[in-house]
C-alpha positions in Angstrom: -3.5 -14.4 -18.3 -4.8 -11.8 -15.8 -3.5 -11.5 -12.3 -5.4 -13.3 -9.5 -6.2 -11.0 -6.6 -6.4 -12.9 -3.3 -6.1 -12.3 0.4 -2.7 -12.7 1.8 -1.7 -14.8 4.9 1.2 -15.0 7.3 2.9 -17.5 4.9 3.1 -14.7 2.3 5.3 -12.4 4.6 8.6 -13.3 3.0 7.4 -12.6 -0.6 5.6 -9.4 0.4 8.7 -8.1 2.3 10.9 -8.8 -0.7 8.6 -7.0 -3.1 8.1 -4.1 -0.6 11.9 -3.7 -0.4 12.4 -3.8 -4.2 9.5 -1.3 -4.7 10.9 1.1 -2.1 14.4 1.0 -3.8 12.8 1.6 -7.2 10.3 4.3 -6.3 12.1 6.1 -3.5 15.7 6.3 -4.6 16.3 10.0 -4.9 13.1 10.9 -3.0 14.2 9.8 0.5 17.7 9.9 2.1 19.8 7.0 0.9 20.3 5.7 4.5 16.6 5.1 4.7 17.0 2.6 1.9 20.2 1.1 3.2 21.5 -2.3 4.0 18.9 -3.0 6.7 15.9 -2.3 4.6 15.2 -5.9 3.5 15.5 -7.2 7.1 13.3 -4.4 8.5 10.6 -5.1 5.9 10.7 -8.9 6.7 10.3 -8.2 10.4 7.5 -5.7 9.7 5.5 -8.2 7.6 6.0 -11.1 9.9 4.7 -9.0 12.7 1.8 -7.5 10.8 0.7 -10.9 9.4 1.2 -12.8 12.6 -1.0 -10.7 14.9 -4.6 -11.6 15.9 -6.5 -8.3 15.6 -9.6 -9.7 17.1 -12.8 -8.3 15.6 -12.9 -8.8 11.8 -14.0 -5.1 11.4 -10.6 -4.2 12.9 -8.5 -6.6 11.0 -6.2 -5.3 8.3 -6.6 -6.7 4.8 -3.6 -7.8 2.7 -4.5 -8.3 -1.0 -2.0 -9.9 -3.4 -1.8 -9.8 -7.2 -0.3 -13.0 -8.5 0.2 -14.5 -11.9 1.6 -18.0 -12.5 2.5 -18.1 -8.8 4.6 -14.9 -8.9 3.7 -12.0 -6.6 3.6 -8.8 -8.7 1.8 -6.5 -6.3 0.1 -6.0 -3.0 -2.1 -3.7 -1.1 -2.4 -3.5 2.7 -5.5 -1.8 4.1 -6.0 -0.9 7.8 -9.4 0.0 9.3 -9.1 3.1 11.5 -11.0 4.1 14.7 -12.4 7.1 12.9 -14.3 4.8 10.5 -12.0 5.3 7.5 -9.6 2.8 6.0 -5.9 3.5 5.6 -4.3 2.2 2.4 -1.0 1.7 4.2 0.8 0.1 1.3 0.2 -0.3 -2.5 3.2 -1.7 -4.3 3.8 -3.2 -7.7 6.9 -5.1 -8.7 9.4 -2.8 -10.4 9.1 -3.3 -14.2 5.5 -4.3 -13.9 4.1 -0.8 -13.1 1.7 0.8 -15.6 -0.1 -2.4 -16.5 -3.1 -2.1 -14.3 -2.0 -4.2 -11.3 -2.1 -1.2 -8.9 -5.5 -0.1 -10.2 -6.9 -3.6 -9.7 -5.6 -3.8 -6.2 -7.0 -0.4 -5.3 -10.4 -1.3 -6.8 -10.4 -4.6 -4.8 -9.6 -2.8 -1.6 -12.3 -0.2 -2.2 -14.8 -3.1 -3.0 -13.9 -4.8 0.3 -14.7 -1.6 2.2 -17.6 -0.2 0.1 -19.1 1.9 2.9 -15.9 3.5 4.2 -13.7 6.2 2.9 -10.3 5.0 1.9 -7.3 7.3 2.4 -3.5 7.1 2.0 -0.4 9.1 2.6 2.0 9.7 -0.3 5.3 11.6 -0.5 4.9 15.0 -2.0 7.9 14.3 -4.2 6.4 11.1 -5.5 4.7 12.6 -8.5 4.2 9.3 -10.3 2.2 7.9 -7.4 0.2 11.1 -7.0 -0.7 11.0 -10.7 -1.9 7.4 -10.3 -4.1 8.2 -7.3 -5.6 11.3 -9.1 -6.4 9.2 -12.2 -8.1 6.6 -9.9 -10.3 9.3 -8.4 -8.4 10.3 -5.3 -8.8 13.8 -3.9 -6.1 15.6 -1.9 -7.4 16.0 1.6 -4.4 16.9 3.7 -0.7 17.6 4.3 1.5 16.1 6.9 5.0 15.0 7.7 5.8 11.3 7.3 8.5 9.4 9.2 11.0 7.1 7.4 13.7 4.7 8.8 16.5 6.5 10.5 14.2 9.2 11.8 13.9 11.0 8.5 10.9 13.3 8.2 9.5 14.0 4.7 6.4 16.0 3.5 3.4 14.0 2.5 0.0 14.5 1.1 -3.2 12.7 2.2 -5.4 11.5 -0.6 -8.9 10.1 0.0 -11.4 8.1 -2.0 -14.8 9.0 -0.6 -17.6 6.5 -0.6 -19.6 6.9 -3.8 -23.4 6.5 -3.3 -24.9 3.7 -5.4 -26.6 4.8 -8.5 -30.2 3.8 -9.1 
């Protein structure tokens, strides 16, 4: 049975926060300082998702989109896309439940996000040390478009790359 991709709501905040914490612990251990993944991570993620999903962003064009990948009522992945003032869309989060990566869930979430914003360039920031994620974005057609420093809990600064998925003109 394939995963259902659906929009998330404020009621999904606890499940998204739990998956987000588990994904960070799995993917970032050894890549970010241990204190950035410490005891307060789960609570910080819960507060973050309750805030994000409880806000009225006004215009639909400015409203972030949370996409969930579920199977048999279990959340196995999510993507969070945020329209930006420059006309692009930030893929702020793409996480798959640890142990379920490599099965196409992330690719389906990325494709659904791109389909929702077909006329806008989608971009993301990824840790330079996260070679697994970089390989995923490259396979999906992402192009490296920048370098920057990202901030993590506890004031930790880590080097990141920007990857973009430009709009593809329709074929005739």
